N, C-alpha and C positions, 0 to 999 in steps of 0.2 A: 334499469340498466343491467346488462349481463355481468354477473360477478366473476365468471370464469374467463373473462376476456382481458387482453392486455391493454396497454395505455393508448394505442392507436384506435382500437375498437371503442374503448370508452370515450375517447375524444369525439369520434364521429357520432356516437349515440347521443352525447350531451349537446353538441353544437350543430349537427347537421339535421335541422328540424323542418326545413321548408324547401319547396321548389326542387331543383335538381339534386340538392344535397340530401333532402329527405327521400327522394326516389332512390338514391344510392344506398341508403341504409335499408330501405324496404326491400330492394332487390337482393342485397346481401343476406338479409334474414330469410327471404324466400328461397334463395339458393341453399342456404344451410338447412332449411326445413325439408327440402327435396332430398338431400343426402341423409338426413336423420330418418326419413321414412323408407329408405332403401332404394330411392330412385337413382339412376345414373345421370351423368351430366356430360353433354357435349359442349366444348368451348370452341368457338370459331374466331379466327384472328385474321383481320384484313390489314391493310396499310403496311407500315414498317415497324411493327411492334417488336420484332427481334432486334432490329437496329436500335430501337429505343431501350434495349436491354431489359425487356420484360422477363427474361430468363432468370434474373436475380431473385424473383419471387415466384414466377410461374413454375420453375423447376421444383420448388418445394410443394406446390399444389399437386404436382404429379406424384412426387414421392409419398405424400400423405393421402393419396387416393381421393383427392377432391375433384378430379376430372377423370373420366373413363374413356373418352374419345376426343380427338382434336380434328378440326377442319381448318386448314390454313392455306394461304396462297403459297405459290412456289417461292416467292421472295422470302416469306417468313421461314419457310422450311430450310432454305440455304443460308439466310443471313445470320441465324443463330450460330451456325458452324463457322461462318466467316468471322464473326466476332470472337469466337473461341480461338481461332488460329491466327488472327491478324489484329487483335485489339489495339496494340501499341502503335500500329501504323495508321489507325483511323485519325482523321483530322476534324476537329469541331470548328464550325464557322458560325459563331453566335450572331454575327452581323449579316446573316444570309439575305435579309430583306433588302440590303443596300447593294448587293452585287450587280455589276453591270454585265452585259453580254461578254465583254472582253474578260472580265474576272472569271466568268463561268468557263470560257474557252481555256483560260490559263489552268484552271483546275483539271480540265480534261487532259491537257498536255502533260500534266504531272501524274496522270493515271488515277485521279481522284474523282469518283462518281458520287455526286451529291444527293443526299436524301434529307431535305430540309436543312437542319443545322449540322449534319454529320456527313462526312465524305468517306466512302468505302474505298480502300486502296486496291486497285485492280490486281496488281502483280502479287501482292501478299495474300489477298483474299480469294479472288476468282481463280487465278492460275494455280495457287497452292492446292486448292481442292481439286481442280481439273486434273492435275497430274495423277492423282490417286483414284478418283472416281472413274476415269476413263478405263483404267485397268480392270476395275470391278465390272463395268458394263461389258467389256470385251470378253472377260472370263465367263460371264454368264452366257453370252451369245455362243461362245465356243462349246459350251455344254448343252446348248439348246434350251437354256432356262430363260424365263421371263419374270420380271418383278415389277411392282408398283414403285413409283419414284421414291417414296419415303423408305421403302425396304432397302433400296440401294444405299440410301444415306445411313440407315441403321448399320448395314454391313460395313460401311466406311468407318463409322465411329467405333463400333465394337471390335474392328480388326486391330485397332491401336496404331495403325500406320502413321497417324498424324500427331501422335503424342508429343513428339519433339517440338512441335509448333504451338502447343497450347500456351496461351498468353493470359488467360483468366482462370480463376478457380473453377474446376470442372463442375462443382456443385451449382454454378450459376448458368450452366447451359441446359435449357429446357429440352433440347433435342437429345442430349446425352441421357437425361433423366428418363425421357420417353423410350429411348432405345433400350435402356436397361430393363424396363418393364415390358418391352415389345408392345407398347401402347398402340392401339389402332389409330391411324391418321388418314384423313381424307385430304387430298391435295388436288382439287379441281383446277383445270387450266394450268397445270404445271409447266406446260410449254412456254407460258408467259413468265419466264424467269431466266436468269443468267445461265443456270445449268441446263435448262430446257433448250435455250438457244445453242449452247455448246453441243448438246446431244444432237440437235437438228443439223449442226454443221458437220458432224461425223457421218450422219445419214447422207447428206448431200455429197460428201466426199467418197461415199461408198464403203466406209470403214465400219459402219454399224447398220443394222436393219431397224427400221422404225418399230417393228413388232417386238423387239427386245425390251422395250419399255411398255408396260401395260398402260391402258388408256383410261380416259375419264369415264367411259361407259363401264369399264371394269371396276372403277372406284364406286360407281353408283350401285352396281350389283353386289359388291362387297358390303356396302353400307346397308343395302336392303336386307341381306342375310343377318348382319350384325344387329340391326334394329329389331328384326323379328325375334331374334334370340334373347335380346336384353331388355325388352320393353314391358315385361310382366309387371314391374312396380313403377313404370314410368321412366321416361328419359327427358331431361330438361335441356334447354337450348340457351346458352349464354353467348351472345354475339358481340364481338368487339369490332366496331366499324361496320361497313356495308360490303357490297360487292359479292364476288363469286364464292368466297369462303363461307358466306352465310346463305346466299341464295341457293347454292347447289345442294347442300345437305338437308336443308329444311324441306325440300321438295320430295324427300324419300317417303314421307307419310302419305301425301295425296297419290303418289305413284303406286304405293302398296294398296291403298284403299280403293282408288278409282281405276287405275290401269290394270292392276292385277286382280281387282275385285275381291281383295281380302278385307272384307268389311268389319272384321274383328280387330283390325289394326288400331291401336290406341293413338290418340293425338299426342303431340309433344306435351309434356306435363307441366312445363314451366317455360316462360320466355322472357328474356331480358336482352335489350340492345343498348349499347353505348354508342351514340352517334351524334355527329354535329350536322347531319343532313336533315332537311325539313321537307314537309310534304308539298310545299308551295311550287316546286318545280316538277312535280310528277315523278320524282325519283322513287324507285322501289326501296332503296336504302333508307329513305326518309318516311316511308309509310308507317302509320301508327299500327301497333300490334293487332288491333281489331280487324284490320283489312285482311289479315292472314286467316281469319275465321272463314271468309268467303272463298278462300282457296283450299280449304280442307286441311289446314296445317295445325291450327289451334282450335281448341274447344271453347265453348261459351265461358266455362268457368276455369279455364287455364289461367294461373297467375301470370299477369303480364306487366312488364316494367319497361320504360324507356327513359334513359338518362341522356339528355342533350348536353353533352360536354366533351372534353378532351379525354380520349381513352387512356392516354399516358398518365393522366392524373387520377382518373376514376378506377381503372382496373386494378392498380396496385392497392388501393384502399379497400376495395371489395375483397381481394385476395387476402389482405392482411386481416380483415374481419373473419374470414373463413378459417384462417390459420391461428386465430385467437391471439393475434399480436396486439 
């Protein structure tokens, strides 16, 4: 057992010995080994991890340089900021499994958009951010400037214009921690988010040009350059959930190797996925890691881990291990 670890880490090493619990410990140790040998790590986040308040521990991972690049959905990108500025207006619905269609409609009429057991308040969260981010979009367009979605969010956070609305400790916002470090973020399919929809509405109204927002292709070309520059000692891939936040960035390796014919491109040096999806329905999110060998993403000897469990339980424990808690 690791002697320099805290109580949480010692607990999981002592009691998490088999099946998914053992895979959790193995994956955490594999992640740590990657960092110790000088490899960088990409963390991808699907689902509603920001609304699950992963920032309480993930922000510290960022501050302690345990993650060097993030890929996330547009929802995770914005929902961490929503939680920052509207936390006290959120409503928890622990009995969400029992809600009727009428109950759901009643929540909508109250401006409460439900994510499993948590309702995000539209007026305090979406509109509070919209008021400020639209100004930033329009200022950029007026100057003939274009940025990636997360770069606009960084500008919003670092400008300080929303400080009066902060409702949680700033250290618990992973987006603020990332903005302070100007950490690279990949946000594929950003249009599939509330802020993406709002941006599109301004384009429809003729108040903004679509080109003011850089595209997913530009995210991929940015990632291609970043991977090429940073993969000398390997880059690991830690995937929370499935979907586009994982599918999009992992493809950069076969793109560089096969499409650009840069055959000296190294494979991802570590892979772990926390998922509750299985292979039985043909879903890519449920594919076992070995399948990625056939797509030119992972090597034969790349350390591979899959933890079939709830990411809101598993990810904080792995992060706690990496932070010596």
